[in-house]
C-alpha positions as CSV (number, residue, x, y, z in Angstrom):
1,M,-6.2,-6.0,30.7
2,A,-9.4,-5.0,28.9
3,R,-9.3,-5.8,25.2
4,A,-10.2,-3.0,22.8
5,K,-13.2,-3.2,20.5
6,N,-12.9,-5.8,17.8
7,L,-12.5,-3.9,14.5
8,I,-13.5,-6.7,12.1
9,S,-15.1,-10.1,12.5
10,A,-15.3,-12.0,9.2
11,A,-14.2,-15.1,7.5
12,L,-13.8,-16.1,3.9
13,T,-14.8,-19.5,2.6
14,A,-12.8,-21.3,-0.1
15,E,-15.7,-20.6,-2.4
16,N,-15.6,-16.8,-1.6
17,I,-11.9,-16.7,-2.5
18,T,-12.3,-18.7,-5.7
19,K,-15.2,-16.6,-6.9
20,T,-13.4,-13.3,-6.1
21,K,-10.3,-14.4,-7.9
22,T,-12.4,-15.6,-10.9
23,H,-14.1,-12.2,-11.0
24,I,-10.7,-10.5,-11.0
25,G,-9.6,-12.7,-13.8
26,E,-12.8,-11.8,-15.7
27,I,-12.0,-8.1,-15.3
28,E,-8.5,-8.8,-16.8
29,T,-10.1,-10.7,-19.6
30,E,-12.4,-7.7,-20.4
31,L,-9.3,-5.5,-20.5
32,P,-6.7,-7.5,-22.5
33,F,-4.8,-4.5,-23.6
34,L,-3.6,-3.6,-20.0
35,I,0.1,-3.3,-19.8
36,A,2.7,-3.4,-17.0
37,L,5.7,-1.1,-17.5
38,P,8.9,-1.5,-15.5
39,A,9.5,1.4,-13.1
40,E,12.8,2.3,-14.8
41,E,11.1,2.6,-18.1
42,K,8.3,4.8,-16.7
43,R,10.8,7.2,-15.2
44,R,12.2,7.8,-18.7
45,M,8.8,8.6,-20.2
46,N,7.0,11.9,-20.4
47,A,3.4,11.0,-19.3
48,M,0.3,13.1,-18.7
49,G,-0.2,14.1,-15.1
50,Q,-3.1,15.9,-13.4
51,K,-1.7,19.3,-14.4
52,S,-1.5,18.2,-18.1
53,V,-5.1,17.1,-18.6
54,E,-6.3,20.4,-19.9
55,Y,-3.2,20.8,-22.1
56,V,-3.8,17.3,-23.7
57,N,-7.6,18.1,-24.1
58,L,-6.8,21.4,-25.8
59,A,-4.2,19.7,-28.1
60,L,-6.9,17.2,-29.1
61,T,-9.3,20.0,-29.8
62,G,-6.6,21.7,-31.9
63,A,-5.8,18.5,-33.8
64,E,-9.5,18.0,-34.6
65,S,-10.2,21.6,-35.5
66,F,-7.1,22.3,-37.5
67,P,-6.0,19.0,-39.1
68,Q,-4.6,20.9,-42.1
69,Y,-1.6,22.1,-39.9
70,L,-0.6,18.6,-38.8
71,L,1.8,16.3,-40.7
72,P,0.1,13.6,-42.7
73,S,1.9,11.0,-40.6
74,F,0.3,12.3,-37.4
75,K,-2.2,9.7,-36.1
76,K,-5.0,11.9,-35.0
77,D,-7.5,9.0,-34.5
78,E,-4.9,7.2,-32.3
79,F,-4.4,10.4,-30.2
80,K,-8.2,10.7,-29.7
81,K,-8.4,7.0,-28.8
82,D,-5.7,7.4,-26.1
83,V,-7.5,10.4,-24.6
84,T,-10.8,8.5,-24.5
85,L,-9.1,5.4,-23.0
86,I,-7.6,7.5,-20.2
87,R,-11.0,9.0,-19.3
88,D,-12.7,5.6,-19.4
89,L,-10.0,3.8,-17.4
90,Q,-9.9,6.6,-14.8
91,G,-13.5,5.8,-14.0
92,I,-12.7,2.1,-13.5
93,R,-9.6,2.9,-11.6
94,T,-11.6,5.0,-9.1
95,S,-13.7,1.9,-8.3
96,V,-10.7,-0.4,-8.0
97,A,-8.8,2.1,-5.8
98,S,-11.8,2.3,-3.5
99,L,-11.9,-1.5,-3.3
100,L,-8.2,-1.7,-2.7
101,E,-8.3,0.8,0.1
102,K,-11.1,-1.2,1.8
103,L,-9.0,-4.4,1.4
104,D,-6.0,-2.7,2.9
105,D,-8.0,-1.2,5.8
106,T,-9.7,-4.6,6.5
107,I,-6.3,-6.3,6.6
108,Y,-5.0,-3.6,8.9
109,G,-8.0,-3.9,11.2
110,A,-7.7,-7.7,11.3
111,S,-4.0,-7.3,12.2
112,V,-4.8,-4.9,15.0
113,D,-7.4,-7.4,16.3
114,A,-4.9,-10.2,16.0
115,M,-2.1,-8.3,17.8
116,Q,-4.5,-7.3,20.7
117,A,-5.6,-10.9,21.1
118,A,-2.0,-12.2,20.9
119,N,-0.9,-9.6,23.6
120,E,-3.8,-10.8,25.8
121,V,-2.8,-14.4,25.4
122,Y,0.8,-13.5,26.1
123,D,-0.2,-11.8,29.4
124,Y,-2.3,-14.8,30.5
125,L,0.5,-17.3,29.6
126,K,3.2,-15.2,31.4
127,T,1.3,-15.9,34.6
128,A,0.7,-19.6,33.8
129,G,4.4,-19.9,32.8
130,E,5.4,-19.5,36.4
131,K,3.9,-23.0,37.1
132,D,4.3,-24.8,33.8
133,A,7.6,-25.3,32.0
134,A,6.0,-25.9,28.6
135,V,4.1,-22.6,28.8
136,K,7.2,-20.9,30.0
137,A,9.1,-22.1,26.9
138,L,6.3,-20.8,24.7
139,V,6.3,-17.4,26.5
140,S,10.1,-17.2,26.0
141,E,9.6,-17.6,22.3
142,M,6.8,-15.1,22.2
143,R,8.9,-12.6,24.2
144,K,11.3,-12.4,21.2
145,R,8.8,-10.3,19.4
146,Y,9.5,-7.4,21.8
147,D,13.3,-8.0,22.3
148,H,15.4,-5.3,20.9
149,K,19.0,-5.8,20.2
150,D,21.2,-3.4,22.1
151,K,22.8,-0.9,19.8
152,K,26.6,-0.3,19.9
153,P,27.5,3.0,21.5
154,A,28.2,5.7,19.0
155,D,31.8,6.4,18.1
156,P,32.5,9.9,19.3
157,N,35.3,10.3,16.6
158,K,32.9,9.5,13.8
159,P,31.1,12.5,12.2
160,A,27.3,12.6,12.4
161,D,25.4,11.1,9.5
162,P,23.7,14.0,7.7
163,K,20.8,11.7,6.6
164,K,19.9,10.9,10.2
165,P,18.0,13.4,12.4
166,A,20.0,15.0,15.2
167,D,17.4,13.8,17.8
168,P,16.1,10.3,17.0
169,K,13.0,11.0,19.1
170,K,12.2,13.8,16.7
171,P,12.5,12.4,13.1
172,D,12.8,14.8,10.2
173,T,9.9,13.1,8.5
174,P,6.7,12.7,10.6
175,K,5.2,9.3,11.0
176,K,1.9,8.6,9.4
177,P,-0.8,9.1,12.1
178,G,-2.2,6.0,13.7
179,T,0.7,3.6,12.7
180,G,1.9,3.1,16.2
181,G,5.5,3.4,15.3
182,D,6.4,-0.2,14.5
183,P,3.5,-1.9,12.6
184,D,3.7,-5.6,11.8
185,I,2.3,-5.0,8.4
186,H,3.3,-2.4,5.9
187,L,0.6,-0.8,3.8
188,P,1.1,1.3,0.7
189,E,1.5,5.0,1.4
190,E,-1.2,7.3,0.3
């Protein structure tokens, strides 16, 4: 069995890891105002999305051009500060998102390489296991990765689950291309 091309060949030293984590800590120190909102709280809020950027910018222009029509309690300077912060953080976020995507792809590539190597070792050891009991025991443990429990036969009297596709070979939602169906690692969806 010919092994496919190695996608990544790299190693991190303890010093690399420490320096990287230190730099990440320095970034967080430079941005001490960053917050983490619970998902439930975010769902209850009305936040600016891509479609609202122009609306918010026009509102800021209106607040700056016609302050006489705003209530005295309206904090125009805070509004402008928020809009500027959004713009500035978006630039930083783009760089961080690009880095995160590279980290995810590198982890994925290394996991592909590791699975290919593991499958190759498994194939070699299967043959050796015919002559060596210790190898045979290891191969038996490795085989569990691919063992699938038999499913119970469907009850013909039970109505079909509307959430499940009629044909399991044709799911209602397409799989992400290149995932191979049953990946060992799960990366964030795009």
